[in-house]
C-alpha positions in Angstrom: -11.1 -9.4 3.8 -7.5 -10.4 3.9 -6.8 -12.8 1.1 -5.6 -16.0 2.6 -4.5 -14.3 5.8 -4.8 -17.0 8.3 -3.5 -15.2 11.4 -1.0 -17.4 13.2 -2.3 -16.6 16.7 0.7 -17.3 18.9 1.9 -17.5 22.5 4.9 -18.8 24.3 8.3 -17.6 25.6 11.4 -16.4 23.9 15.1 -15.8 24.8 15.6 -12.1 24.6 18.5 -9.8 25.1 19.0 -8.6 28.7 18.2 -5.0 27.7 14.9 -6.1 26.2 13.9 -8.1 29.3 14.9 -5.2 31.5 12.8 -2.7 29.6 9.8 -5.0 29.7 10.1 -5.3 33.5 10.4 -1.5 33.7 7.1 -1.2 31.8 5.4 -3.8 34.1 5.2 -6.4 31.4 5.9 -10.1 31.6 9.6 -11.0 31.2 10.2 -13.7 28.6 11.9 -16.8 29.8 11.7 -20.5 28.8 8.6 -22.1 30.3 8.0 -25.7 29.1 4.5 -26.4 27.8 2.4 -28.1 30.4 4.3 -26.8 33.4 2.5 -25.1 36.3 3.3 -21.7 34.9 2.3 -22.4 31.4 -1.0 -21.0 30.4 -3.1 -20.1 27.4 -4.1 -16.4 26.9 -6.9 -15.3 29.2 -10.3 -15.2 27.4 -10.5 -11.4 27.7 -7.0 -10.9 26.2 -7.8 -13.4 23.5 -11.0 -11.6 22.6 -9.1 -8.3 22.5 -6.5 -9.8 20.2 -9.0 -11.3 17.8 -10.8 -7.9 17.7 -7.5 -6.2 16.9 -6.8 -8.7 14.1 -10.3 -8.1 12.7 -9.9 -4.4 12.5 -6.5 -4.8 10.9 -7.8 -7.1 8.1 -6.4 -6.2 4.7 -8.9 -4.8 2.2 -9.2 -5.4 -1.6 -11.1 -3.1 -3.9 -12.0 -5.8 -6.4 -10.4 -6.1 -9.9 -9.7 -2.6 -11.3 -10.4 -1.9 -15.0 -7.3 -3.0 -17.0 -5.3 0.0 -18.0 -5.6 0.5 -21.7 -6.5 3.4 -24.0 -8.4 6.1 -22.1 -11.2 6.1 -24.7 -11.8 2.4 -23.8 -12.4 3.3 -20.1 -15.1 5.9 -20.5 -17.4 6.2 -17.5 -21.1 6.9 -18.0 -22.2 10.5 -18.1 -25.5 11.9 -16.7 -26.7 15.3 -17.7 -27.4 17.8 -14.9 -28.0 21.6 -14.6 -25.3 24.0 -13.5 -26.8 24.4 -10.0 -26.6 20.6 -9.5 -23.0 20.5 -10.8 -22.0 23.2 -8.3 -23.7 21.4 -5.4 -21.9 18.1 -6.3 -18.5 19.8 -6.8 -18.8 21.8 -3.6 -19.7 18.7 -1.7 -16.7 16.8 -3.1 -14.3 19.7 -2.3 -15.6 19.9 1.3 -15.1 16.2 1.9 -11.8 15.3 3.7 -11.1 12.4 1.4 -12.5 13.5 -2.0 -11.0 17.0 -1.8 -7.7 15.4 -2.6 -8.8 14.4 -6.1 -7.3 16.2 -9.1 -9.6 18.7 -11.0 -10.0 16.3 -14.0 -11.1 13.5 -11.5 -13.6 15.8 -9.8 -15.1 16.8 -13.1 -15.4 13.2 -14.1 -17.1 12.3 -10.8 -19.5 15.2 -11.3 -20.3 14.0 -14.8 -20.9 10.4 -13.7 -23.1 10.9 -10.7 -26.8 10.1 -11.3 -30.0 11.3 -9.5 -31.8 8.9 -7.3 -35.2 9.4 -5.7 -35.6 7.9 -2.2 -38.8 7.5 -0.1 -39.4 8.9 3.4 -38.9 6.5 6.4 -36.5 4.3 4.5 -32.8 3.4 5.1 -30.6 4.4 2.2 -27.7 2.9 4.1 -28.0 0.1 6.7 -25.4 -0.1 9.4 -23.4 -3.4 9.0 -24.3 -3.9 5.4 -21.6 -4.0 2.7 -21.9 -0.9 0.5 -20.9 -0.1 -3.1 -22.3 3.4 -3.5 -21.4 6.9 -2.4 -24.1 9.6 -2.1 -24.5 13.4 -2.0 -27.6 14.7 -0.4 -29.4 16.8 -3.1 -32.8 17.6 -1.6 -34.8 16.5 1.5 -33.8 15.5 5.0 -31.6 12.6 6.3 -30.4 11.5 9.7 -27.4 9.5 10.8 -28.1 6.6 13.2 -25.4 4.5 14.9 -26.2 1.7 17.4 -29.8 2.8 17.4 -28.9 6.3 18.4 -29.6 9.4 16.2 -26.3 11.3 15.9 -27.2 14.2 13.6 -28.9 15.3 10.4 -27.1 15.5 7.0 -27.0 18.8 5.1 -27.8 19.2 1.4 -24.6 18.9 -0.5 -23.0 16.6 2.1 -21.2 13.5 1.0 -21.9 10.2 2.8 -20.9 6.5 2.2 -17.6 7.5 0.5 -15.6 4.5 1.9 -17.6 2.2 -0.4 -15.7 3.8 -3.4 -12.6 2.0 -2.2 -13.8 -1.5 -1.3 -16.7 -3.5 0.0 -16.6 -2.2 3.5 -19.3 -2.6 6.1 -21.3 0.6 6.7 -20.4 2.2 10.0 -23.9 3.8 10.5 -27.4 3.9 9.0 -28.8 6.8 7.0 -32.5 7.2 7.4 -34.6 9.3 4.9 -37.0 11.6 6.8 -38.9 13.0 3.9 -39.2 12.1 0.2 -35.7 13.1 -1.0 -33.2 13.1 -3.8 -29.5 12.1 -3.7 -26.7 12.0 -6.3 -25.2 8.5 -6.4 -21.9 7.0 -7.7 -20.9 3.3 -7.6 -17.5 1.8 -7.0 -16.9 0.4 -10.5 -17.6 3.7 -12.2 -15.3 5.4 -9.7 -12.5 2.9 -10.4 -13.0 3.5 -14.2 -12.6 7.2 -13.6 -9.4 6.8 -11.6 -7.8 4.5 -14.0 -8.8 6.5 -17.1 -7.7 9.8 -15.7 -4.5 8.3 -14.5 -3.7 6.7 -17.8 -4.6 9.8 -19.8 -2.5 12.0 -17.5 0.5 9.7 -17.9 0.1 9.6 -21.7 -0.2 13.4 -21.9 2.9 13.9 -19.8 5.0 11.5 -21.9 3.8 13.2 -25.1 4.8 16.6 -23.7 8.3 15.3 -22.6 8.9 13.7 -26.0 8.3 17.1 -27.7 11.2 18.6 -25.6 14.6 18.4 -27.3 16.3 18.1 -23.9 14.6 14.6 -23.5 15.3 13.5 -27.1 16.5 9.9 -27.2 15.6 9.1 -23.6 13.9 5.7 -23.3 10.2 5.8 -22.8 10.5 3.8 -19.5 12.6 6.6 -18.2 10.1 9.2 -19.4 7.4 7.3 -17.5 9.5 7.6 -14.4 10.0 11.3 -15.0 6.2 11.6 -15.1 6.1 10.7 -11.4 8.2 13.8 -10.6 6.0 16.2 -12.4 3.7 18.5 -10.4 1.0 20.8 -11.7 1.0 24.5 -10.8 -1.5 27.2 -11.6 -0.4 30.8 -12.0 -3.0 33.6 -12.0 -3.0 36.5 -14.4 0.2 38.6 -14.2 1.9 36.2 -11.9 5.6 36.2 -12.5 6.7 32.6 -13.0 10.4 33.1 -13.5 12.4 36.4 -13.4 15.3 37.3 -15.6 18.6 37.0 -13.8 17.4 34.6 -11.1 19.2 31.3 -10.7 17.1 28.6 -12.3 16.4 25.1 -10.9 13.0 24.4 -12.4 11.7 23.4 -15.8 8.2 24.2 -17.1 5.8 23.0 -19.7 2.7 25.0 -20.4 -0.3 22.7 -20.2 -3.1 25.3 -20.2 -3.5 29.0 -20.9 -0.6 31.2 -22.1 2.4 33.0 -20.8 4.4 35.9 -22.2 8.2 36.1 -22.5 9.8 39.5 -21.8 13.4 40.7 -21.6 14.9 43.9 -20.2 16.5 46.1 -22.9 19.9 46.9 -21.5 20.0 50.3 -23.2 16.6 51.7 -22.5 15.9 49.6 -19.3 12.4 48.9 -20.7 10.8 45.4 -20.4 10.2 44.2 -24.0 7.8 41.4 -24.9 9.4 38.8 -27.1 6.7 36.2 -27.7 3.9 34.2 -26.1 4.0 30.5 -25.2 0.9 28.3 -25.3 -0.1 24.7 -24.5 2.8 22.3 -25.3 5.5 25.1 -25.3 8.2 24.9 -22.6 10.8 27.1 -20.9 13.7 26.7 -18.4 14.9 23.4 -19.7 18.5 24.2 -19.0 17.7 24.3 -15.3 17.8 20.5 -15.3 21.4 20.6 -16.4 23.0 23.5 -14.5 22.6 26.6 -12.3 22.5 29.2 -15.2 20.6 32.4 -14.6 17.3 32.9 -16.3 17.6 34.7 -19.7 14.1 36.2 -19.6 11.0 36.8 -17.5 7.9 34.6 -17.9 4.5 36.0 -16.8 1.1 34.3 -16.8 -1.5 35.9 -19.2 -5.2 36.1 -18.6 -7.1 34.1 -17.4 -4.0 32.4 -15.9 -1.7 29.6 -16.9 -1.2 26.0 -15.9 2.2 24.5 -16.0 3.8 21.1 -15.6 6.8 21.7 -13.2 9.9 19.6 -12.9 12.5 20.5 -10.2 16.2 19.6 -10.6 17.0 18.4 -7.1 14.3 15.6 -6.9 15.1 14.8 -10.5 18.7 14.0 -9.7 17.9 12.2 -6.4 15.4 10.0 -8.2 17.1 9.4 -11.6 20.5 10.9 -11.5 22.1 13.7 -13.7 20.3 14.3 -17.0 23.5 14.0 -19.0 24.2 10.5 -17.6 20.6 9.5 -18.4 20.9 10.6 -22.0 24.2 8.7 -22.5 22.8 5.5 -21.1 22.2 2.6 -23.6 18.9 1.0 -22.6 18.6 -2.7 -23.0 15.9 -5.1 -21.8 16.5 -6.3 -18.2 16.3 -10.1 -17.8 14.7 -11.1 -14.6 16.3 -14.0 -12.5 14.8 -17.3 -13.5 12.9 -19.3 -10.9 12.6 -23.1 -10.5 9.0 -24.4 -10.7 9.0 -26.8 -7.8 11.6 -28.0 -5.3 12.4 -31.4 -6.8 13.0 -33.3 -3.5 9.4 -32.9 -2.5 7.6 -33.7 -5.8 7.3 -37.3 -4.5 5.2 -36.2 -1.5 1.5 -36.7 -2.3 -1.3 -35.1 -0.4 -2.3 -38.5 1.1 1.2 -38.8 2.5 0.7 -35.9 4.9 -0.3 -36.5 8.5 -1.9 -33.8 10.8 0.0 -32.7 13.9 -1.8 -29.6 15.0 -3.5 -26.5 13.7 -1.4 -23.3 13.5 -4.0 -20.8 12.4 -7.6 -20.3 11.2 -9.3 -17.7 9.0 -12.2 -17.0 6.7 -10.5 -18.7 3.8 -9.4 -21.9 5.6 -6.7 -23.2 8.0 -3.0 -23.7 8.3 -2.0 -27.1 9.7 1.3 -28.4 10.9 1.8 -31.7 9.1 4.6 -34.3 8.5 5.2 -36.7 5.7 5.3 -40.4 6.1 8.3 -40.4 3.8 10.3 -37.6 5.4 11.5 -36.8 8.9 10.4 -33.3 8.3 7.4 -31.1 9.2 5.6 -28.7 6.9 2.9 -25.9 7.2 0.0 -26.8 5.0 -2.3 -23.9 4.1 -5.8 -25.2 3.1 -7.9 -22.7 1.2 -11.7 -23.3 0.7 -12.2 -23.2 -3.0 -15.9 -22.2 -2.7 -14.8 -19.2 -0.5 -12.1 -18.2 -3.0 -14.8 -18.1 -5.7 -17.3 -16.2 -3.6 -14.8 -13.5 -2.8 -13.5 -13.4 -6.5 -10.0 -14.2 -5.3 -9.1 -16.7 -8.0 -6.4 -14.6 -9.6 -4.9 -13.7 -6.3 -4.5 -17.4 -5.5 -2.7 -17.9 -8.8 -0.5 -14.8 -8.1 0.4 -16.1 -4.7 1.6 -19.4 -6.0 3.6 -17.9 -8.8 5.2 -15.2 -6.6 6.1 -17.6 -3.8 7.7 -20.2 -6.1 9.7 -17.4 -7.7 10.9 -16.2 -4.2 11.7 -19.5 -2.6 15.5 -18.9 -2.8 15.2 -15.9 -0.4 15.9 -16.7 3.2 13.6 -13.9 4.2 10.5 -15.2 2.5 8.6 -18.2 3.7 9.4 -21.1 1.4 6.7 -22.7 -0.8 7.6 -26.2 -1.8 4.6 -27.2 -3.9 0.8 -27.0 -4.1 -2.1 -29.5 -4.3 -5.8 -29.4 -5.0 -8.9 -31.5 -4.7 -12.7 -30.7 -5.0 -12.8 -28.7 -1.8 -9.4 -27.1 -1.2 -6.3 -25.6 -2.7 -3.2 -26.5 -0.6 0.1 -24.7 -0.2 2.9 -26.9 1.3 5.4 -24.6 3.0 8.2 -24.5 5.5 6.9 -24.0 9.0 7.9 -20.9 11.0 7.5 -22.2 14.5 8.6 -19.0 16.3 5.2 -17.4 15.9 4.3 -14.1 14.4 5.6 -10.6 15.3 2.1 -9.2 15.9 1.6 -11.5 18.9 5.1 -10.9 20.2 4.5 -7.2 19.9 1.3 -7.3 21.8 3.0 -9.1 24.7 6.0 -6.7 24.7 4.0 -3.5 23.8 7.1 -2.3 21.9 10.6 -3.3 21.0 14.0 -1.7 21.7 15.7 -0.4 18.7 18.2 -3.3 18.3 15.3 -5.7 17.9 13.3 -3.4 15.6 16.5 -2.8 13.6 17.0 -6.5 13.0 13.4 -7.2 12.0 13.4 -4.2 9.7 16.6 -5.3 8.1 15.1 -8.7 7.4 12.2 -7.0 5.6 14.6 -4.8 3.7 16.4 -7.9 2.4 13.0 -9.4 1.5 11.9 -6.3 -0.4 15.2 -6.1 -2.2 14.7 -9.7 -3.4 11.1 -9.1 -4.5 11.7 -5.7 -6.2 14.5 -7.1 -8.3 11.9 -9.4 -9.7 9.4 -6.6 -10.2 7.2 -7.9 -7.4 5.2 -5.5 -5.2 4.2 -7.0 -1.8 1.5 -4.5 -0.6 0.7 -6.0 2.7 3.5 -5.6 5.2 2.4 -5.7 8.9 3.5 -7.6 12.0 0.9 -10.3 11.4 2.5 -11.1 8.1 6.0 -11.5 9.5 7.0 -14.7 11.4 10.1 -16.0 13.2 11.9 -19.2 12.2 13.7 -21.4 14.6 16.8 -19.1 14.6 14.7 -16.0 15.2 15.1 -14.7 11.7 12.1 -12.9 10.2 10.3 -14.3 7.2 7.5 -12.6 5.2 4.3 -14.7 4.7 1.0 -14.2 2.9 1.6 -13.2 -0.7 -2.1 -12.9 -1.6 -1.7 -9.2 -2.5 1.7 -9.5 -4.1 1.7 -8.6 -7.8 4.1 -8.4 -10.7 4.4 -4.7 -11.8 6.8 -4.2 -14.7 9.3 -1.2 -14.5 7.7 2.2 -15.2 4.2 0.6 -14.9 1.5 1.1 -12.3 -1.3 -1.0 -10.9 -4.6 0.5 -9.7 -6.4 -1.9 -7.4 -6.9 -0.9 -3.8 -5.0 -3.5 -1.8 -3.6 -3.4 1.7 -4.3 -3.0 5.5 -5.9 0.3 6.3 -3.3 1.6 8.8 -0.5 0.7 6.3 -1.7 1.8 2.9 0.2 4.5 1.1 -1.5 7.8 0.0 -1.4 6.9 -3.7 -3.4 3.7 -3.1 -6.1 5.6 -1.2 -6.3 8.3 -3.9 -6.3 5.7 -6.7 -3.4 7.4 -8.5 -1.7 4.1 -9.6 1.1 2.6 -7.5 4.2 0.5 -7.7 6.9 -0.8 -5.4 7.1 2.6 -3.7 4.2 1.6 -1.5 6.3 -1.1 0.1 8.8 1.5 1.4 5.9 3.5 2.8 4.7 0.3 4.6 8.3 -0.3 5.8 8.2 3.1 7.6 4.8 2.3 9.2 6.2 -1.1 10.3 9.2 0.5 11.9 6.9 2.9 13.8 4.8 0.0 15.1 7.7 -2.0 16.3 9.2 1.0 18.1 6.0 2.6 19.5 3.6 -0.4 19.7 1.1 1.1 17.3 1.0 2.4 13.7 1.3 6.2 13.3 -2.1 6.5 11.6 -5.1 5.1 13.4 -8.6 6.5 13.4 -11.8 5.3 14.9 -12.8 4.0 11.5 -11.1 3.3 8.2 -12.0 6.6 6.5 -10.7 8.6 9.5 -7.5 6.5 9.3 -7.2 7.3 5.5 -7.7 11.0 6.2 -4.9 11.0 8.8 -2.6 9.3 6.2 -3.4 12.0 3.7 -2.5 14.6 6.2 1.0 13.1 6.3 3.7 11.8 8.6 4.8 15.4 9.5 1.6 15.7 11.5 2.6 12.7 13.6 4.1 13.2 17.1 6.8 10.7 17.9 7.1 9.5 21.5 10.3 10.2 23.4 11.5 6.6 23.3 11.9 6.8 19.5 15.4 8.2 18.8 15.7 11.1 16.4 17.7 9.1 13.9 14.9 6.4 13.9 12.2 9.1 13.4 14.2 10.6 10.6 14.3 7.3 8.7 10.6 6.7 9.3 9.8 10.2 7.9 12.0 9.6 4.9 10.2 6.3 4.1 6.8 7.8 4.6 7.0 10.7 2.3 3.7 11.6 0.6 5.4 11.9 -2.7 6.5 8.4 -3.7 9.6 9.6 -5.6 11.0 11.1 -2.4 10.9 7.8 -0.4 14.1 6.3 0.6 14.6 3.0 -1.1 12.7 4.1 -4.2 15.3 6.5 -5.5 18.2 5.7 -7.9 20.4 4.0 -5.3 17.5 1.6 -4.3 17.6 -0.1 -0.9 21.3 0.9 -0.5 20.1 4.3 0.7 18.2 2.6 3.5 21.2 0.4 4.4 23.4 3.5 4.5 21.1 5.4 6.7 22.5 6.4 10.2 20.0 4.2 11.9 21.8 1.2 10.5 25.3 2.5 11.2 27.5 -0.5 12.2 24.9 -3.0 11.2 26.5 -6.1 9.6 24.4 -6.7 6.5 26.7 -9.4 5.2 26.3 -11.4 8.4 22.5 -11.0 8.1 22.5 -12.2 4.5 24.7 -15.2 5.4 22.5 -16.1 8.4 25.5 -15.9 10.8 24.1 -12.9 12.8 22.5 -13.9 16.1 18.9 -12.8 16.2 17.9 -10.6 19.2 14.8 -12.9 19.9 15.4 -16.7 19.6 12.4 -19.0 20.0 12.9 -21.9 22.5 11.9 -24.9 20.4 12.3 -28.6 21.4 11.9 -29.9 17.8 10.1 -29.6 14.5 6.7 -30.4 16.0 6.9 -27.9 18.9 3.8 -25.5 18.6 4.2 -23.7 22.0 4.0 -20.3 20.2 0.6 -21.0 18.7 -2.8 -21.1 20.3 -4.7 -24.4 20.4 -7.5 -25.1 18.0 -10.0 -28.0 17.7 -9.8 -30.3 14.7 -11.5 -29.0 11.6 -15.2 -29.8 11.5 -16.3 -27.2 9.0 -16.1 -29.2 5.8 -16.9 -26.9 2.8 -19.0 -28.1 -0.2 -17.3 -29.3 -3.4 -16.4 -26.6 -6.0 -16.4 -27.7 -9.7 -16.2 -24.4 -11.7 -12.8 -25.4 -13.0 -11.0 -22.1 -12.2 -8.1 -24.0 -10.8 -7.6 -26.5 -13.7 -4.1 -25.1 -14.3 -3.2 -24.7 -10.7 
């Protein structure tokens, strides 16, 4: 469920550029023009369209995998192990490697999953999975017969060794089908919490091992540990079978290697005899080719894998320089603690406004956690958006920490013109309240549904606003994690502001966070694979956002969440771009949606400047955007601070929640 995502379902008319209006008429869509509410041509969305819209919002709800184990020492994150014979281990391992999602796990992760799965006996004529139920376990059929049922219809039987229910490893998703047990059977089972432990433990251990290896290399002597942690993101693992030549004497070198498993031999050609002579063997922890990170010198020797093969950590010079810069410059840098910009706790002019001073005007949005109301103060000639969160629902969904995070992040970001402004918060026995600026132009999702897609000038402006928001957030070590058109709204000038910071999180430099968080069609590969993530995921989402603005849909969209994730893991290169998307726009999207996080534009050493300098933004006036002097391509037609024409109408709230007295919000 989306944390505090109260979709601002909107309607209404906008002033658009002539080119935008022309294109919409060309595609047989409604041209936007000013229609006063209550006039003969003013109407609310048709029931069918409204149902379709609500269904679309439902399928696009953000998902949260629950609190992940806190990264600490790997030995403190040990998952339970269950003994099994070799045949069972092979069956489980083969099943994992045949599964479209789980085959992407690293070998240590697969081994840990095999170790932690336990045997479960199930009776015939029972449902091990019930369609519509929320699940927390994945299974592998070990013995017996099972059938898949969806909507009361039998689809097929499950084979022994086949994985089912794997989406439950990521978050509390509703089961898409039922699995009926036809005979007394056995399955291997794994629950989500254990899977999360495995992913965090293997990720932390791998990172520690990489840093330890790098610290042993003289080339990296004196480099700050935070930089070594970033270098870890560039490392890839390669296996070389017996007698495979890894580097050849005389070739130009551009790759550095650390032996992480097995052994290699070093040979050099005798210039007099022409015979290849063995000089030495290298083992785990030894390294070669370190000068390749500095220059284009030719290899001084040949390196060949010994039996039964060798595993190496590999670091290439070009991505190293793109991500971090030249090694010499890094070694000469004096590393000092970076002080973050300080934030003011509450906007002083509104501390005098009490909750009882606020009067209801209308409802802007509703959702599972509560409502968003347009209110005004008896003391001010000003309207506000008041987000009201049911405390009991927050507790039921274990979202207490996210509510605290949202408040902290929004207060810290209130100086950004591209982030919705939080003025202050309130609380009582039933609700937590966020008093915010109102964005009465409506959300981009509704606008996009009506337009179907935007011309590049409009998409460019909206994308630029998000780039500025990300720049502000990332300078404060804040990762957003839930960009999508529903979470972007227009203010009265048509400028885009980001809302809903329920998934935003502080992630210090060179650190990672491990919780699954995000909207299925927008999540980055490293979130799906539980590899640990940071601000790089926001640049992935920026590419998806661009695609949706230009095409009308995200590039990855399957019939269910797991199919969507498998499409994401196949990568952006498998996506066909429609003809209306220019080549320069598609190039930027592909640069943002690189599977390897360190290759994403915006995440490399020049930061968001690389995005601003991209050809797609050629001639764009970033200074005017920052100053708010650029005219927006879409300007809402508003009569005043209480004009809600771009929002659907809702009845007054009659769903009064019970009191909640656990005290989790005592410091809120």
